[in-house]
C-alpha positions as CSV (number, residue, x, y, z in Angstrom):
1,X,-35.2,-26.6,-18.6
2,X,-33.2,-27.7,-15.8
3,X,-34.1,-26.7,-12.3
4,X,-31.9,-27.2,-9.2
5,X,-33.7,-28.1,-6.0
6,X,-32.7,-28.1,-2.2
7,X,-32.9,-31.1,0.0
8,X,-36.4,-32.5,-0.4
9,X,-37.8,-34.3,2.7
10,X,-40.2,-37.1,1.4
11,X,-43.3,-37.5,3.4
12,X,-45.2,-40.8,2.9
13,X,-48.0,-42.2,4.4
14,X,-47.8,-43.5,7.9
15,X,-48.4,-47.3,8.1
16,X,-51.3,-48.1,10.6
17,X,-49.6,-49.2,13.6
18,X,-50.7,-49.4,17.2
19,X,-47.3,-49.6,19.1
20,X,-46.2,-47.0,21.8
21,X,-43.0,-46.4,23.5
22,X,-41.0,-49.6,24.4
23,X,-41.2,-49.9,28.0
24,X,-44.6,-48.4,28.4
25,X,-47.5,-50.6,29.4
26,X,-50.5,-51.3,27.5
27,X,-53.8,-50.2,29.6
28,X,-54.7,-53.2,31.8
29,X,-51.5,-55.0,31.5
30,X,-47.9,-54.7,32.6
31,X,-46.4,-55.9,29.4
32,X,-44.3,-53.2,27.5
33,X,-45.4,-52.1,24.0
34,X,-42.7,-52.4,21.5
35,X,-41.8,-49.6,19.2
36,X,-41.9,-50.0,15.4
37,X,-39.4,-48.7,12.7
38,X,-40.3,-48.5,9.1
39,X,-41.0,-46.1,6.0
40,X,-43.7,-43.8,6.2
41,X,-45.4,-45.0,3.0
42,X,-44.6,-47.8,0.5
43,X,-44.2,-45.0,-2.5
44,X,-43.0,-41.6,-3.6
45,X,-42.5,-39.9,-6.9
46,X,-39.5,-37.7,-8.2
47,X,-38.1,-36.9,-11.7
48,X,-34.4,-36.2,-13.1
49,X,-34.4,-32.6,-11.7
50,X,-34.8,-33.6,-8.1
51,X,-31.2,-33.8,-7.0
52,X,-30.6,-35.0,-3.5
53,X,-33.9,-36.1,-1.7
54,X,-34.2,-37.7,1.9
55,X,-36.5,-40.7,2.2
56,X,-37.8,-40.6,5.7
57,X,-37.9,-43.6,8.2
58,X,-40.1,-43.1,11.3
59,X,-40.6,-44.5,14.6
60,X,-44.2,-45.4,15.8
61,X,-43.2,-43.5,19.1
62,X,-40.2,-42.5,20.8
63,X,-38.1,-44.9,22.3
64,X,-36.1,-45.1,25.6
65,X,-33.1,-46.4,24.0
66,X,-31.3,-45.8,20.7
67,X,-32.7,-47.5,17.7
68,X,-30.9,-48.7,14.8
69,X,-31.9,-50.1,11.4
70,X,-30.1,-51.1,8.3
71,X,-31.1,-49.8,4.8
72,X,-30.4,-51.2,1.5
73,X,-30.9,-50.4,-2.4
74,X,-32.1,-53.6,-3.3
75,X,-33.0,-52.9,-7.2
76,X,-35.8,-51.4,-9.4
77,X,-35.5,-50.4,-12.9
78,X,-33.4,-47.4,-12.5
79,X,-29.6,-48.1,-12.7
80,X,-27.4,-47.2,-9.9
81,X,-24.6,-44.8,-10.8
82,X,-26.3,-43.6,-13.9
83,X,-29.8,-42.7,-12.7
84,X,-29.2,-42.4,-8.8
85,X,-26.4,-42.8,-6.6
86,X,-27.1,-44.4,-3.0
87,X,-25.1,-46.3,-0.4
88,X,-26.3,-49.1,1.7
89,X,-26.0,-47.7,5.6
90,X,-27.5,-47.8,9.0
91,X,-29.8,-45.1,10.5
92,X,-29.6,-44.3,14.2
93,X,-32.4,-42.8,16.4
94,X,-31.3,-41.3,19.5
95,X,-33.7,-41.6,22.5
96,X,-36.5,-39.5,21.9
97,X,-36.2,-39.1,18.0
98,X,-38.9,-40.1,15.8
99,X,-37.5,-39.5,12.3
100,X,-34.5,-40.1,10.3
101,X,-33.9,-40.3,6.5
102,X,-32.0,-42.0,3.8
103,X,-30.0,-39.7,1.3
104,X,-30.7,-40.4,-2.3
105,X,-29.2,-38.4,-5.3
106,X,-31.2,-38.5,-8.6
107,X,-29.0,-37.9,-11.6
108,X,-30.0,-36.4,-14.9
109,X,-28.9,-38.2,-18.0
110,X,-30.3,-36.4,-20.9
111,X,-32.0,-39.5,-22.3
112,X,-35.5,-39.9,-23.4
113,X,-36.6,-43.1,-21.2
114,X,-39.9,-44.2,-19.6
115,X,-40.3,-43.9,-15.7
116,X,-38.1,-46.0,-13.6
117,X,-37.9,-47.2,-10.0
118,X,-35.8,-47.4,-7.1
119,X,-36.3,-50.1,-4.5
120,X,-35.0,-49.7,-0.8
121,X,-35.4,-52.0,2.1
122,X,-34.9,-52.1,5.8
123,X,-33.7,-54.9,7.8
124,X,-31.7,-55.9,11.3
125,X,-33.7,-53.4,13.4
126,X,-32.3,-53.2,17.1
127,X,-34.5,-51.9,20.2
128,X,-37.6,-51.9,17.7
129,X,-39.7,-54.0,15.8
130,X,-39.6,-53.7,11.8
131,X,-42.7,-52.2,10.5
132,X,-43.1,-51.1,6.8
133,X,-39.8,-52.2,5.3
134,X,-40.0,-51.7,1.7
135,X,-40.3,-48.4,-0.2
136,X,-40.2,-47.6,-4.1
137,X,-39.3,-44.2,-5.4
138,X,-40.5,-43.6,-9.0
139,X,-38.6,-41.4,-11.4
140,X,-41.0,-40.0,-14.0
141,X,-40.0,-39.8,-17.5
142,X,-40.9,-36.0,-17.8
143,X,-40.0,-33.1,-15.6
144,X,-43.0,-32.9,-13.2
145,X,-44.7,-29.9,-11.4
146,X,-43.5,-28.8,-7.7
147,X,-46.2,-28.6,-5.3
148,X,-45.9,-26.8,-2.0
149,X,-47.6,-24.8,0.8
150,X,-48.2,-21.2,0.1
151,X,-46.5,-20.3,3.6
152,X,-44.9,-22.5,6.3
153,X,-47.0,-21.4,9.1
154,X,-50.1,-19.5,10.3
155,X,-52.2,-19.2,13.2
156,X,-55.7,-18.2,14.7
157,X,-58.2,-18.6,17.4
158,X,-59.9,-21.9,18.1
159,X,-63.2,-20.5,17.6
160,X,-62.5,-20.0,13.8
161,X,-61.8,-22.6,11.2
162,X,-59.5,-22.1,8.4
163,X,-58.0,-23.5,5.1
164,X,-54.6,-24.1,4.0
165,X,-53.5,-22.9,0.5
166,X,-51.3,-25.2,-1.8
167,X,-49.4,-24.1,-4.9
168,X,-48.0,-25.7,-8.0
169,X,-45.3,-24.0,-10.0
170,X,-46.6,-25.1,-13.2
171,X,-49.8,-26.9,-14.3
172,X,-50.0,-30.7,-14.3
173,X,-51.5,-31.4,-17.8
174,X,-53.0,-34.7,-16.8
175,X,-53.8,-33.6,-13.0
176,X,-52.4,-35.9,-10.2
177,X,-52.7,-36.5,-6.6
178,X,-50.7,-35.6,-3.4
179,X,-51.2,-37.4,-0.1
180,X,-50.7,-35.8,3.2
181,X,-50.4,-36.9,6.9
182,X,-51.4,-34.8,9.9
183,X,-49.3,-34.4,13.0
184,X,-48.8,-31.7,15.6
185,X,-49.6,-31.4,19.3
186,X,-53.3,-30.9,18.5
187,X,-55.6,-33.9,19.1
188,X,-57.3,-35.0,16.1
189,X,-60.9,-35.4,16.5
190,X,-60.8,-33.3,19.6
191,X,-59.1,-30.0,18.5
192,X,-59.6,-30.5,14.9
193,X,-61.2,-32.8,12.2
194,X,-58.5,-33.0,9.5
195,X,-57.6,-36.5,8.8
196,X,-54.7,-37.9,6.7
197,X,-55.9,-38.2,2.8
198,X,-55.3,-37.6,-0.4
199,X,-55.7,-34.5,-2.6
200,X,-56.8,-34.4,-6.3
201,X,-55.3,-32.2,-8.5
202,X,-57.2,-31.3,-11.5
203,X,-55.6,-30.3,-14.9
204,X,-54.7,-26.7,-15.5
205,X,-54.6,-25.9,-11.7
206,X,-52.1,-23.8,-9.9
207,X,-53.7,-23.4,-6.5
208,X,-55.7,-25.6,-4.3
209,X,-57.2,-25.3,-0.7
210,X,-57.3,-27.8,2.2
211,X,-60.0,-27.0,4.6
212,X,-59.0,-27.3,8.3
213,X,-61.9,-27.4,10.6
214,X,-61.1,-26.3,14.2
215,X,-63.2,-27.5,17.0
216,X,-63.7,-24.9,19.9
217,X,-63.8,-26.2,23.1
218,X,-64.0,-24.6,26.7
219,X,-60.9,-26.3,27.7
220,X,-57.9,-23.8,29.0
221,X,-54.8,-25.3,27.2
222,X,-51.6,-24.3,25.7
223,X,-51.7,-23.2,22.0
224,X,-51.5,-26.3,20.1
225,X,-50.2,-27.0,16.5
226,X,-51.6,-29.0,13.4
227,X,-48.9,-30.0,11.1
228,X,-49.8,-31.0,7.6
229,X,-47.3,-32.6,5.7
230,X,-47.4,-33.5,1.8
231,X,-46.0,-36.9,1.3
232,X,-46.6,-39.3,-1.8
233,X,-47.8,-38.0,-5.0
234,X,-48.4,-38.9,-8.7
235,X,-47.6,-36.8,-11.6
236,X,-46.3,-34.1,-9.3
237,X,-43.4,-33.8,-7.0
238,X,-43.3,-32.6,-3.4
239,X,-41.3,-29.4,-3.5
240,X,-38.2,-29.2,-1.0
241,X,-39.4,-25.5,-0.3
242,X,-42.5,-25.5,2.3
243,X,-43.5,-29.3,2.1
244,X,-45.3,-28.8,5.2
245,X,-47.5,-26.0,6.9
246,X,-47.8,-25.8,10.7
247,X,-51.2,-24.1,12.0
248,X,-51.2,-22.9,15.5
249,X,-54.3,-23.0,17.2
250,X,-54.6,-20.2,19.9
251,X,-56.5,-20.9,23.0
252,X,-59.0,-18.5,23.9
253,X,-60.5,-20.1,27.2
254,X,-60.2,-18.7,30.7
255,X,-58.1,-20.4,33.2
256,X,-59.9,-22.5,35.8
257,X,-60.0,-21.8,39.6
258,X,-58.7,-23.9,42.3
259,X,-60.3,-24.0,45.8
260,X,-60.8,-26.1,48.9
261,X,-63.9,-28.4,48.8
262,X,-64.9,-26.8,52.4
263,X,-64.5,-23.4,54.3
264,X,-65.0,-24.9,57.7
265,X,-64.5,-28.4,59.3
266,X,-64.7,-30.0,62.9
267,X,-62.9,-33.1,63.7
268,X,-61.6,-34.8,66.8
269,X,-58.3,-36.1,67.7
270,X,-57.2,-39.5,68.6
271,X,-55.5,-41.1,65.3
272,X,-58.2,-39.8,62.8
273,X,-57.6,-38.4,59.4
274,X,-59.4,-36.1,57.1
275,X,-58.9,-35.8,53.4
276,X,-59.2,-32.2,52.4
277,X,-60.7,-31.7,49.1
278,X,-58.9,-29.4,46.6
279,X,-60.6,-28.9,43.5
280,X,-60.6,-27.2,40.0
281,X,-63.7,-25.3,38.8
282,X,-63.1,-26.9,35.2
283,X,-60.9,-29.5,33.6
284,X,-57.6,-27.8,32.1
285,X,-55.4,-28.9,29.3
286,X,-52.7,-27.6,31.4
287,X,-50.8,-29.3,34.4
288,X,-52.3,-27.1,37.3
289,X,-50.5,-26.8,40.7
290,X,-51.3,-24.9,44.0
291,X,-49.5,-24.9,47.3
292,X,-50.9,-25.0,50.8
293,X,-49.8,-23.8,54.3
294,X,-50.6,-23.2,57.5
295,X,-51.7,-19.7,58.4
296,X,-50.1,-17.7,61.4
297,X,-53.6,-17.4,62.8
298,X,-53.6,-21.0,63.7
299,X,-53.9,-22.1,67.4
300,X,-53.3,-25.5,66.9
301,X,-49.5,-26.6,66.4
302,X,-48.3,-28.5,63.2
303,X,-46.7,-31.9,64.0
304,X,-48.2,-32.1,67.5
305,X,-52.0,-31.4,66.9
306,X,-52.1,-32.2,63.2
307,X,-49.8,-33.1,60.5
308,X,-50.0,-33.7,56.7
309,X,-49.7,-37.2,55.4
310,X,-47.4,-36.2,52.6
311,X,-44.4,-33.8,53.2
312,X,-44.9,-32.1,49.7
313,X,-46.9,-28.9,50.1
314,X,-47.9,-28.9,46.6
315,X,-51.1,-30.2,45.0
316,X,-50.5,-31.2,41.3
317,X,-53.3,-31.6,38.7
318,X,-52.5,-33.6,35.6
319,X,-54.5,-32.1,32.4
320,X,-57.9,-33.2,32.8
321,X,-57.9,-34.0,36.5
322,X,-60.3,-31.8,38.7
323,X,-60.2,-33.3,42.1
324,X,-57.4,-34.1,44.6
325,X,-57.1,-34.7,48.2
326,X,-54.8,-33.5,51.1
327,X,-54.7,-35.9,54.0
328,X,-54.4,-34.5,57.5
329,X,-54.1,-36.6,60.5
330,X,-54.6,-35.8,64.1
331,X,-52.5,-37.9,66.6
332,X,-53.6,-38.4,70.1
333,X,-51.4,-36.4,72.3
334,X,-52.9,-37.3,75.7
335,X,-53.2,-33.5,76.5
336,X,-56.3,-32.0,77.9
337,X,-57.0,-28.8,76.1
338,X,-59.6,-26.6,74.7
339,X,-60.7,-27.0,70.7
340,X,-57.9,-25.7,68.5
341,X,-57.9,-24.1,65.3
342,X,-55.8,-25.0,62.3
343,X,-55.9,-22.5,59.3
344,X,-55.0,-24.0,55.9
345,X,-54.4,-21.6,53.1
346,X,-54.1,-22.0,49.4
347,X,-51.6,-19.9,47.4
348,X,-49.3,-19.6,44.2
349,X,-51.6,-21.4,41.8
350,X,-50.0,-22.2,38.3
351,X,-52.1,-22.2,35.4
352,X,-55.3,-21.2,37.4
353,X,-56.5,-18.7,39.4
354,X,-57.5,-19.0,43.2
355,X,-61.3,-19.6,43.9
356,X,-63.5,-18.1,46.5
357,X,-62.8,-20.9,49.0
358,X,-59.0,-20.6,49.5
359,X,-59.0,-20.9,53.3
360,X,-60.3,-23.6,55.7
361,X,-60.8,-23.2,59.4
362,X,-60.3,-26.6,60.8
363,X,-61.4,-27.1,64.3
364,X,-59.9,-29.9,66.4
365,X,-61.7,-31.0,69.4
366,X,-59.8,-32.7,72.1
367,X,-60.6,-36.5,73.2
368,X,-58.8,-36.4,76.3
369,X,-60.7,-36.7,79.9
370,X,-60.2,-33.8,82.5
371,X,-56.9,-34.8,84.3
372,X,-57.0,-36.0,87.8
373,X,-54.7,-34.6,90.6
374,X,-53.6,-36.9,93.3
375,X,-50.6,-37.4,95.5
376,X,-47.8,-39.5,93.9
377,X,-44.7,-40.8,95.6
378,X,-43.5,-40.7,97.9
379,X,-46.0,-42.0,100.5
380,X,-46.8,-41.1,104.1
381,X,-43.7,-40.6,106.0
382,X,-43.0,-40.7,109.7
383,X,-39.8,-38.9,110.9
384,X,-38.3,-38.0,114.2
385,X,-38.8,-34.2,115.2
386,X,-35.0,-33.6,116.5
387,X,-34.2,-31.2,119.2
388,X,-33.6,-28.0,117.2
389,X,-33.4,-26.6,113.9
390,X,-35.8,-27.7,111.1
391,X,-36.0,-30.3,108.4
392,X,-37.8,-30.0,104.9
393,X,-39.7,-32.8,103.6
394,X,-41.1,-33.0,100.3
395,X,-44.3,-34.6,99.0
396,X,-45.6,-34.5,95.2
397,X,-49.1,-33.6,93.6
398,X,-49.3,-35.2,90.1
399,X,-51.7,-34.9,87.3
400,X,-52.9,-37.9,85.6
401,X,-51.9,-36.4,82.1
402,X,-50.7,-33.1,80.9
403,X,-53.1,-30.2,80.1
404,X,-52.7,-27.0,78.1
405,X,-54.9,-25.4,80.9
406,X,-53.4,-23.7,84.2
407,X,-54.6,-25.9,87.0
408,X,-55.0,-24.7,90.7
409,X,-55.0,-27.3,93.6
410,X,-55.6,-26.0,97.1
411,X,-54.9,-28.0,100.2
412,X,-56.6,-28.5,103.3
413,X,-54.5,-29.0,106.3
414,X,-55.4,-31.0,109.5
415,X,-54.0,-33.2,112.2
416,X,-52.7,-32.8,115.6
417,X,-49.4,-30.7,114.7
418,X,-49.7,-26.8,115.3
419,X,-48.9,-24.7,112.1
420,X,-49.7,-21.7,113.9
421,X,-50.0,-20.1,117.6
422,X,-47.5,-20.2,120.4
423,X,-46.5,-23.7,119.5
424,X,-45.4,-24.4,116.0
425,X,-44.7,-27.7,115.1
426,X,-44.3,-27.3,111.3
427,X,-44.7,-24.7,108.4
428,X,-45.7,-25.0,104.5
429,X,-42.9,-22.7,103.0
430,X,-44.0,-22.9,99.5
431,X,-47.7,-22.2,100.4
432,X,-51.0,-24.4,100.6
433,X,-52.2,-23.6,97.0
434,X,-50.3,-25.1,94.2
435,X,-50.5,-24.1,90.4
436,X,-49.6,-26.5,87.5
437,X,-48.6,-24.5,84.4
438,X,-49.7,-25.9,81.1
439,X,-47.7,-28.9,80.3
440,X,-46.6,-29.5,84.0
441,X,-47.7,-32.7,85.6
442,X,-45.6,-32.5,89.1
443,X,-45.7,-30.0,91.8
444,X,-43.5,-30.5,95.0
445,X,-45.3,-29.7,98.3
446,X,-42.9,-29.0,101.3
447,X,-43.6,-29.7,105.0
448,X,-40.9,-28.1,107.1
449,X,-40.9,-29.5,110.6
450,X,-39.3,-27.6,113.7
451,X,-37.4,-29.5,116.6
452,X,-37.9,-28.8,120.2
453,X,-37.3,-30.5,123.5
454,X,-40.6,-30.8,124.7
455,X,-41.9,-34.1,125.9
456,X,-45.1,-34.5,123.5
457,X,-46.7,-37.1,121.8
458,X,-46.4,-37.9,118.0
459,X,-48.3,-35.4,116.0
460,X,-49.4,-35.6,112.5
461,X,-49.9,-33.4,109.3
462,X,-52.7,-34.2,107.2
463,X,-52.8,-32.7,103.7
464,X,-56.0,-33.2,101.9
465,X,-56.8,-31.9,98.3
466,X,-59.6,-29.4,98.4
467,X,-62.2,-31.0,95.9
468,X,-64.1,-27.9,95.9
469,X,-61.4,-25.8,95.2
470,X,-59.5,-27.4,92.3
471,X,-59.6,-25.8,89.0
472,X,-59.6,-27.4,85.5
473,X,-59.0,-30.9,87.0
474,X,-60.7,-33.7,89.1
475,X,-59.7,-35.1,92.3
476,X,-58.1,-38.6,92.2
477,X,-57.0,-41.1,94.8
478,X,-55.0,-40.8,96.8
479,X,-56.5,-37.5,97.9
480,X,-54.5,-37.1,101.2
481,X,-50.9,-37.3,102.5
482,X,-50.1,-37.6,106.3
483,X,-46.6,-36.7,107.6
484,X,-46.1,-38.0,111.3
485,X,-43.8,-36.1,113.5
486,X,-42.3,-38.7,116.1
487,X,-41.5,-37.3,119.4
488,X,-38.0,-38.0,120.4
489,X,-37.9,-36.2,123.8
């Protein structure tokens, strides 16, 4: 009885290989690890009714550049053109691909004959090293049973193990074997304990089960897959229909929370820095991120009183990482000020929830001394009084460095010149008490001298900073200025 089958993807055992992506480095070295290209296993079995099949060739890992490899039909006991059709050619793996296949068409010849073989060989690999380079297809003398999985997919919680059902369309009178490989995104040994192996098929059997032990863990992670693929066989043929099964492990663990390592912190400015801890409550199998920002409740100014060392306002955790830091620096601003508050808050977590400590109250203490107030340029002056009118002369009070506080500076007037009474020699039009607003460092002091025709000696106006009345500053030197009115009568 003749049976027609769809294209069959051969699975074959993977030849052990420690190579990784070309261009990636081995741990502890800078040398890139080359990719290998080869057959998945050295042998496979078909019969005359298999039709067109595909013999897979695989890379040990994805490559950054296109990989090519030459394949050839090099011999065997089967006759090309009579028992099979196959043409030499070249396989190309695009960057990122890991599997390609060689087409092979098996022909029916209605002859009673022993089992025959077809040999294939790989050569002339580019951008990869040559791995398992030989493969032999055995054409059975009889029509063989087809073996397949019952269903292509299934799924279940990670807390429960399962088993996969495998079917044969007819019994294998002498029994047989089928190899399988295990792939997928789940980690063998961590997420499950099914390893590649061989299934023994007893005679007179139409159904088998393959246990799939699942490991329950506490790690929040994406759903993962276990792909079991039937490959090389004896006395049976891997069917084109359902030659592999994908089992999805559904994660059942809660997301971790992300929080700051501290709720309060006090630092002192002056070029110092602080590594703010950002922590996950537990490792995650997913990438986790969280943003950080400055709350409007802050009294400190970002960029002036503090700054983040990195401009990116996101903290990213790779799978498995649980601790990160955000570095904050505190420049020396040379400004006398009260302690200021920077409020740092976390927000917009991805693949995590916000923990209890999602806000940091960061107190920044000042390191600058109380500013001094003194007289700046110009220095003492001696000027003619003139016969009439008035003339203004400007002196300057200065601070040693800025302050965020309001500073009040009263002056005490003395000297021989009169500022009141029947004979007025001068006036102080902008007052005798001066206020520095936050940030100001200079305040002008005006002495207005009145001219007259009286014959009198020289007079002086002495302006002294009142040390007992200065607020939020200290009196520096010089603390006094003298304006001398020269008599010209």
